[in-house]
N, C-alpha and C positions, 0 to 999 in steps of 0.2 A: 611531235612532243619530244622524241629521243633525240633528234637532229638538234633540237633547242637546247636540251638538257647538255649535250655534248659542248654545242657553241658556248654555253655558260660555263661549262667546265674548262674549255680552253682560255677564254678570255679572262675567268677569274683568276686562275693560276699564273697567268701572264702578269695580272695586275699584281698579284702577291709578291711574283718573283722581281716586280721593278724595285721593290725595297731594299735589294741588294743581296750578293751571295757572298758566302764565305769558304770557297774551294780551297783546298790545301794539298801539298805534295809532301806529305810527311812519309818519308821511306825509313824512318828510325825502327829498330827491331828491338824491344825492350831485352836487357840483357847483355846485347853484345857491347863489344870494347868501345865501337865509335860511337853509340849511343851514351854510354858512360862517360866518353870524352866530351861530348857536347854538352851533356847535362852540367858538367863541371865549368865549362867555358860559358854558359849562361850564368851561373853565379858570379864569376869575375867581370865580364863585360855586359855594360847595360845593352838592352835590345835595341837595336836600330829599328826605328819606325817605317823608315822608306827604303825604296830598293836603291842600290848602288850600281850604277853603270860605269862603262868606262869609254874615254875618248881617247883613242891612238893614233899616233902620228910616227912617220917615218921619212926620213930625208935620204934621197939617193946621193947627194953630195954634201959635204961638210959634217956638221952635226946640229942636232936640235938647240945647242947653246947659241947658235949663231944669231947675231941681232934680230936679221930680217925672219928668221923661223920664230925666235921667242916673241918679238911684237906681234907678228900674226897669229899667233896661237893664244897669247894671253889676251888680246883683244876679243878673239872668239869666245875663249872661256869666260871672261868678264860679261859679256852678252848673255851665255849661257846661264850664268848665275842669276841674272834678273830676271829670266823666264818663269812663266807660271810653271807650278810644281815642283820647281828646282830648289832644295833646301839648302844647298851648298855645294862647292867645287872645291877639290885638293888639287892644287897645279903642281907638277913637276920643279916648277920655278920658285916655289914657296920652300921654305926650309924643311917644313914637315913632310914635304913631298919629295925631297932631294933624292930617295932611292928609286923613285919610278922614272929614272932614265938608265938606259941599258948601258953596259960597259963599254961598248963600242962608241957610245953617244949618239947613236943615229937614229934611235928608237925611245918614244917616251909615251907615257899615259897619265891623264888626270882622272879622278875620281869623282864622277856626279852623283850626288846623294839626293834623291826626289824625297818629296814630302809624304808619298804614299808607295804601297808596294805596287808592283808592276801591272797587275790586274784591276788596280782601282784608279790607275792614271788615265787621264784624256788622252785618247790616241793623237788627237790634233796637236795638243801641247808638246808629247812627245816627238812629233814629226817636226815640229818647229826646232826642237834642239838637234835632232838629225840634220835639218837643212843647214843651219847656222854652223855646224861643225864642218859639212862638206862644202861650205862656202868658203872654207878656208885653204881648201886646196888650191895649189898652184903647180906649174910644171916642176918636178922634182919632190913635192912634198906630197904624200898621200896621208888622208885623213880617214879613219872609219871609227865605227863605234860599237861596242858590246855590251852584253848583259840582258837581263830578262825585259826589262822595260822597253829596250830597244828592239828586240826580238817580237815582242809582243804587238808593238806599234807597227812593225814591217809585215804582219801577217797578211796574207790576201783577205779581201773582204768575208765575213762569217757567212756561211751558206754556200760559197762557190762550189765546193766539192759535192755537197748535198744536191746541189741543183743540175750537176752535170749527171749525178746517178739517176735523179728521177725523171730527166729527159731520156737517159738510155732506156729506164725501165719502162717508161710510156711509148717508145718505139717497138719494143718487145711486144708488150701488152696490146698495141694497136694491131700488130701482125698477127697477134694470137686470136684476137676476138673479132677484128675488123670493125669495130664500133666504138665510137668516141666516148659514149657513155659506159660501155664494157672496160675500156681502157681507163677512165676516171674512177671507177669504184675503188679499186685497189689502192690506188695513189691517194685519194681523198681519205681513205680510212688511215693510211701509215701517216699522212700528214697530222690528222688529228690526234694519233696516239703518240707520235714523236713530239710534236708540239707542246701538248698537256704535259708529257713526260720531262722534258727539257725544263720547262717552267717549274715542275715540282722538285726536280732536282735541285734548282736554285734556292728554293724555299727550304728543303730539306738541309742544304748544306750548311744552315746557319745551325742546325741540332746534330747532325752527325758530320764525322769526319770524312766528306767526300773529295776524292782526287780531283784536281783542275782538268784532268783529261777526260772526266766523266761525260760531260755534255757532248764533246766530239765524238767519243767512242759510243755513246749512248745513241746517237743521232745515226751513226752507221748501222748499229745493231737495229734499232728501231725501223729504221726504212728498210733493211732487208728482210727481217720476220713479218713486219706489218704488211707488205707488199705480198709476200709469199703466202701468208694466211688466208688473206682475203681474196687472194688468187684461187687457193683450192676451194673456196666455198663458191667464189662466183663461176668457176669452171662447170662445179655441179648443178649450180642454178641455170645457166646458160643451159645445159643439157636438159633440164626438167622443161625449160621454155619450149626448146623444140621437139621435146615430146608431147608438147600440147597442153601442158599444165599452166593453170593460172598463175600470174606472178606470185601471189600469196601462197600457193600450194608448193611452187617451186622453191620458193625461200624457205618454207617449211621443211621440205624434204632435203634442201641443201643444209641447212642448220642441224637437222637430226642425222645427217651422215657425215659429211665431210667437216661441219662444225665440231662434231663430237672428236674428230681426229685432230682438229685444231687445239680444242682444248687440252686433250692428252699430250699433244706435241709441245704447246706452250707449257704445261706443267713440268715436262722431263727438262726443258731447258731451265726452268726455275730450281728444280731440284739439283741439276749439276751446277748451278752457281752457288747454291746453299751449301755444297760440298767445300766451296771456298773459304768457308768459316773454320774448316779443320785446319788451314794453314795457320790461322791465328796471328794475322798481320793487319794492323789497321788500315793501312793502303788499300790491300785486297778485301778486306771487309765492307770498305766504303764503295769499292768498285762492284763488289757482289750487289749491295743494296741497290746502286744506282740501275744495274741491269735487269735486276728482277723487277723493278718498278716499271721499266720500260716494256719488258716482254709481257707482263701482266696486263698493262694497258693495251698493248698490240693483240692480245686475245680478248679483253674485253671489248675494244672497238669491232672485232671480227664477228662477235656474237651477240652485239647490240645496234651498233651504228649502221654496220653493212647491212641489216636485214632493214633497217629503217630507209637507206639508200636505195636497196632494191624496190622497196615499196613507192619509193618517190619516182625512179627511174621506169618501171614496170617493163613494157616490152621493148623499151629502147635500148636495154642490155643486149638486144639482137642487133645485128646489123640490118641495114634497110634490104640488102640480098634476101638474108635469113628472114626477114618478116614477109617479104613477097613470096617466097618458095614455101613459108607455113601456110600463107593465106590460100595458095593456088593449090599444093599438094596434100595439105593436111598435115597432121603432127607426125613425127618419125619417132618411133618408140625407142630406136635405137641410133646413136650418133655415129656409131661406126668408128672403127680404129684406122689409121691411115694404112696405106700398102705396105708403106716402109716398115712400119710398128710390127706389123702381121709379120713379113718377111726377117725381122730381125730376131723377133721371138723364138720363130721356127728355127732359125740359124743356131742361136744359143742352145737350143733344145737338142739339136742335131749333133753338135761338138761341144758338149759342156767342159770335157777336160781340157782340150786344147784352149778353150776361151779362159778358162781360171787359170791357167798357167801363164798366159800372156798377160792378163792383169795384174796377176801377183807380180810377175817379172816388172812390168811397168812402174808399180807402186814401191817395189824395192828401189829401184833405180833413182826415183823422186827421193826417197827417204834416205838415201846413202849420205847425202851432205849433213844431215841431223848428227851424226857421230862426232862430228867436230864441233858442235854446238858451244859457243861459250857466252855465258851471260854477263851482262856489264850495264853501262850507262851510255845514252847517246848525249852529247852535248853540243854545242855550236859550232865546233870543230868537224861535224858530220853534216852540217848543211850545204847546200850548193853554193859553189864559189862566187856566186852574182851578189849573194847578200853581205851587208856591210857587218854583220856579227860574225859572218865566217871569214871574212878578210881581216877582221880586228883579231879575232882568234889566231890567226896566222901570223899576223904581225907581232903579238906578243910572243909567240913561239919562236919565231927567227931572232927577235931581239933579246929576249930574257930565256930561252931554253923551252924545250917543247914541256917540260914538268911543270913550267910556271903557270898554267891555266887549271891545274889541279894540285895545289898545295896540300901537304898533309900538316897535322897539327899534333905536336908531341905536348900532351897536356900532363903537368907533373904535379902531385900534392907532395909538399915538403914540410911535414908537420914536425918533425924531430930538430936535431940540432945540426951540428958541423957534419956529422956522419951522413946524413941524409943530402946535406950540400954537396959534400964531395962525390958522393956516389951520382948525383944528377951531373955535375960538371963532368965526371967521368964518361957518362953515357953521351952527352953532348959531343964531347970529343970523339967516342967512339962513331957516332952516327956521322959526323963531319967525315970521316975517313972511310966511311963505307962505300963499295961499288954501287952505282946506281943514285948517289946522292950529290945534286949540285951545290947546294946551300943550305946553311941552317942559320936561322936569326931569331933571336928572342923577341918577342912582343911585348910592349909595355903594359904592365898590369898596375892596378890601383896599389898604393901604398898600404903596407901591412897584409896583403894579401897571401894566403899560404900556396896557392897556386901559381905555378910558372907555365908560360905557354911559348913554345919554340915553334917557328915554321920552317918545315922542312920542304924544300922543291927537290922534286926528284929529278933525274936525268931524263927520263922518258915520259912520254904523254900518259895522261891520265888512263887512257883505254889500253895502252901497252900491256902486254901480260907481264914485262919486267917489273911495271911499277906494283902489280899485285905480290909478286915475289919479294919486292921491297918491303912492303907492308907486312908479309908474313916473316920476314927476318927480323925485322923491327921488333915484332911481339913475341916471336918465339925463341929469339936468340939474344939480341942486342940488349932487350930491356932486362931479360931476368937475369942475364950475366953482371950487367951493372948494378941491380938492385942488391944482389947478394944478401948480408943478414941486416940490411937497413930497412926502414920502415917506410921508405919511399914508395909512392903509389904513382904509376905512370900509364897512361892510355893513349894508343894511337888513334886520331881522328881525323876530321876533314871530310869533305864531300866523296871524295875518291875512295876513303875508307869506309864510308856510310854505304856507298852503292857496293863495294866489294862483300861488305858483311850481309846486306839484303840479298844479294846473287846467291851468296853461300847458304843462306837459310832457303832460299827457294828451292836450290838444287838439292839440299838434304831432305827435304818435305816432298818434293814432286813424286817420287815412287809411290809413296803411301796416297798420295792425292789422286794420281791416275787410278791406282787400284780401287780407290773408293769411289770415283765417279763412274768407273765400268761396271763395277758391282752395281750400284743403284740404279743403273740405266738398264742392266740385264733383269734384275729383279722387276722393273716396271714393265719391259716387255714379256716377261714370264708371265705376269697378270694378265696381260692385255691379250695374248695370243694362246696362251695355254700349252706352253711347248717349252722344252729345254734346249733344242738346237737352234731355233730363231733367235734367241738372245746371245747365244754364244757366237753365233755368225756374226750378229750387229756389234758385240763387243769387239770381236777382231777387225770387223771393218772399220769401227771408230779408230782401233789404234793404228791402222794403216793410214786412215785419213789424217790422223796427228803427226804421224811421222813424214808423211809428204808436205804438210803444212810446214813443219820445222826445217825439211830439207830445202824448201822453197826460199824461206826467209834467209837460212844460212848461206845459200848460194848467191842470194842477191845483194843482202845487206852486210854479211861478215865476209864474204869471199869477193864481192864486188861485181859479179857477173851481171852485166847489163844496167849497172845501177848509173854509169854516165849517160846511157842512150836514154833513160827514163828520168835522168835530171834528178836524181833523189839524194845527191850530195856525196859523201866520202863513206867508205866501207868502215865497219867498226864492229864491237861486240853487239849481240842482240839485247836490247832493254829488258831487264831481268823479270820485270812482273808480265811480259807479254805470254810466255808459256802458262803461267798459273791462271791468265784471264782466257787465253785462247782455248784452252783443253775443254771447259765445261762450255763454253758457247760452241765449240765444234762439235762435241759430244751431242750436245743438245740439237744443233741443225742437222746433224748426220742421222739422229734418231727419228728427226721430222721426215726425211725420205723414206727411211726405213719403214716407218709408221704407215706412210700414204701406199707404198708399193707393197708390204705384205700384208696388209689389212683386205686389199683386194685380194691377194691371193688366199687369204685365210677365209673368206667370204665365200670363195668358191669352193675351197676345200671342204667347208662344212655341208654344202648343198651336195658334193657328187664324190668326194673322197677319192680322187683323182689328182694325185700330186703334180704329175706331168702338166696335165690341163690347167689345173690350179695356177702353176707358175707362169704358164704360157700366157694364159688370161690375164693374170695380174701385172704381167711386164707389159702385153701388149695395150691394156686400158688405161694404165698410169704413165707409160713412157712419155707421151707428150706433155702432160701438166707437170711432170716432175722435172724435164728438161727445160721447160719454158720457166718454171720456178727458179731453176739453178742458174739460167742464164741472167735472170733479173738479180739474183744474188750477187753474181759474178760482176756486173755492170755497176751495181750500187757500191760493193766493196771496192772495186778496182778504180773507182772515181776518187776515192780518199787519197791517191797520190798527189791530189793537189791540195791536200790538207798541210797547214804549217806544223802541224802536231806530228812530230816524227813517229812517236807511239803508235799514232793513228794511221800513218803511212804504211809502217811495219804491218800493224794488224790488218789493215786494207789488203795488201799484197798477199799476206799469208792466207786469209779467209777466201780471197777470190780463187787462188789457185787450188785450195782446199776443197773447196765447195764445186769447183769445176771437175777434179778428179773423183771426189765423192759421187756426184751424180752421173757423170758420163762414163766412168770406169768401173767403179763398184756396184753401184745401184743398176746400172744397165747392162755390166758383163758379169762382175764377180759374184754378187748375191743369186742372181737366177742360176748361174752354172752352178755354183757349189749344192743349190737346193734341187737342181736336177740330179746332180751327182748322189747326194744323200737320200733321196727319194721320201718314201712315206715317213721315215725316221724323223724328218723336218717337224712333225705335229705330234711326236710321242712326248707324253708327260706321266709320269708314275702316278700310279692310283692314289696314294696316300698324299702327294702333293696336290693332286687335282682337289681332293677334298680339303684342304688346308685354304689354298689360295682364293681369294676374293673374286667374285665375278665381275668384270667390267666388259661393257659393249663399246669399242671404240666408234663402230660403224655399224649403225643399225641396218641389216639387208634392206633393199629398195621394197621388197614385197611387203615387209612390215612397215615401212615407211609409208607405202601409199594406203594403208589402211586408216592412218589418220588424217589423210587430206580431205578437204572439205568438199562436199557433194557438188558444191557450185561449180565445179570445173568441168561437170558434165555438160554444161551449156556454155562451154567456153568458145566453140565454133560460131553459134548464133549470136554470142555476146560481141565476138570480133564484127 
């Protein structure tokens, strides 16, 4: 029945999402100057209904005005204009497009206006446009295309990166369980949660402002946490079967122990994402809603669908060898830890200070690049050189200047008389003479409009720090000095300015945001483990993991270390929303490993009150499952380097590295080492605080869990 209900949910949400989605990428921040400039421009210019892309061509010899080149490209543009979904083409050979030819005459571009926005176009129709433009190539004539519609059409098939991640996770699970059905359980659970979640996002995008990257990043997060949450439950179920429990009893114990930890861990991830609302940005609010939906469905699947599948597969969760051993030798009350885990736990206990120093040094080295973190936006200039959109970007930059791909808009309201007009003319003359400005041109506006718009082409590329400095100088110096006593109202906008303002707002609010999610996480752990020290250690580990994650993406994507080897395009600033998105996710995932590690230590401490033994036993018993879970996470996240979404690639690389160091360095080295050094104080809680805090049992001790098991398991051997 449960399986049928989940199938109905999966198919029902898929059918509902077939009606269409309405994702958006709105980086506007209310109150910023770029937003005010955009609002004024929307009043002056009618909204363009379709996506506007470019066909760019360059000749090696002669100019684009040569008869042969002109005829060849005119024929191509005429054919493109007749294609489906193409609303119109503005050619540089037309009077209205005469400025679309470079100064040296060797580069030109045409504007192709589609009938719909990029994500609503048929990829096959857009591919026909690309093919026809490329057919115009000859020796000495290069033709490339740029724009969102072209980029969307050139993306690899959807699901390619997810499939690679799933296959890698399947290999790890097969090695861990040695059973096909044991391997399938976490993957099936994750697929149901991700499939239902992505379909729901498509439906909700019509009611909420969800970013276009939400489905890709949602599938990344959903596969990672979905497989991991199911893995923790299946591991405990596997252990129960080997101990001689009936499948129903083993599933009940697994849900009553590891299932509780999964619910708590999922709750911490959701609480961390709720903290994103404190940033008060519509784009990040939409991303938070999407991630909370995905994580909640992952927890729900682990708590409902997974037990149903356990009942369906029964003893087949064990491998054939394990089933034969169980029939021949009888139940094993303790699965036993590997000899390596025992030796490792003993090593950490024997040299805790040395282990802690080595681990801290490694984390500091990884985090050092984060000191030069620069937020901004990635564009088609960061894509691999093999893509036509990157080549079109480079052709435009070579022909019209690096700043041509990111023009600024100077938007001026001129409500007064001649004084305001003179002030505006003085400002324009001043801007033309500024360092870092390549060209200033007035855009045509409707007759009678009080708003005048000038396009400012910077000398430097949109991602260059010099362009940021130019925007700051225009706003802080040029505009105030030119305005004087007039009523002239001027704002500097454009996509480059929007991204700069968005990054600045993120940077200003990030410290408070980090403090908020660290405090929330620490409070949750304080309630769970009745300790002051354990939450403080967890908060420190989270900060170290975040520093390492930022260090990794700065080294790879900003400094360019290994970026060519990985085929990830060109280095540039870090996409501005990634830190705000990564921090709650990373804090939540780190909390997962902390919960599973420390809950076993806490269970042992409650029974024997021996800190050294509690830490040693906790590390020994959980190291295998934590390392296995982390390895799966790393595989899933790393597979997103195949994604066409640059933000997903950055997020995947950062999270893969962060999860690896979090599990293998922090949880296996630093946390147990510090807890050995601190000793019994790990579990100290002031009496008054103990009375105030609510009591929450994350993992019911197995002795208590056994009391609820059915008596039918006593006849298990005879039943088999």
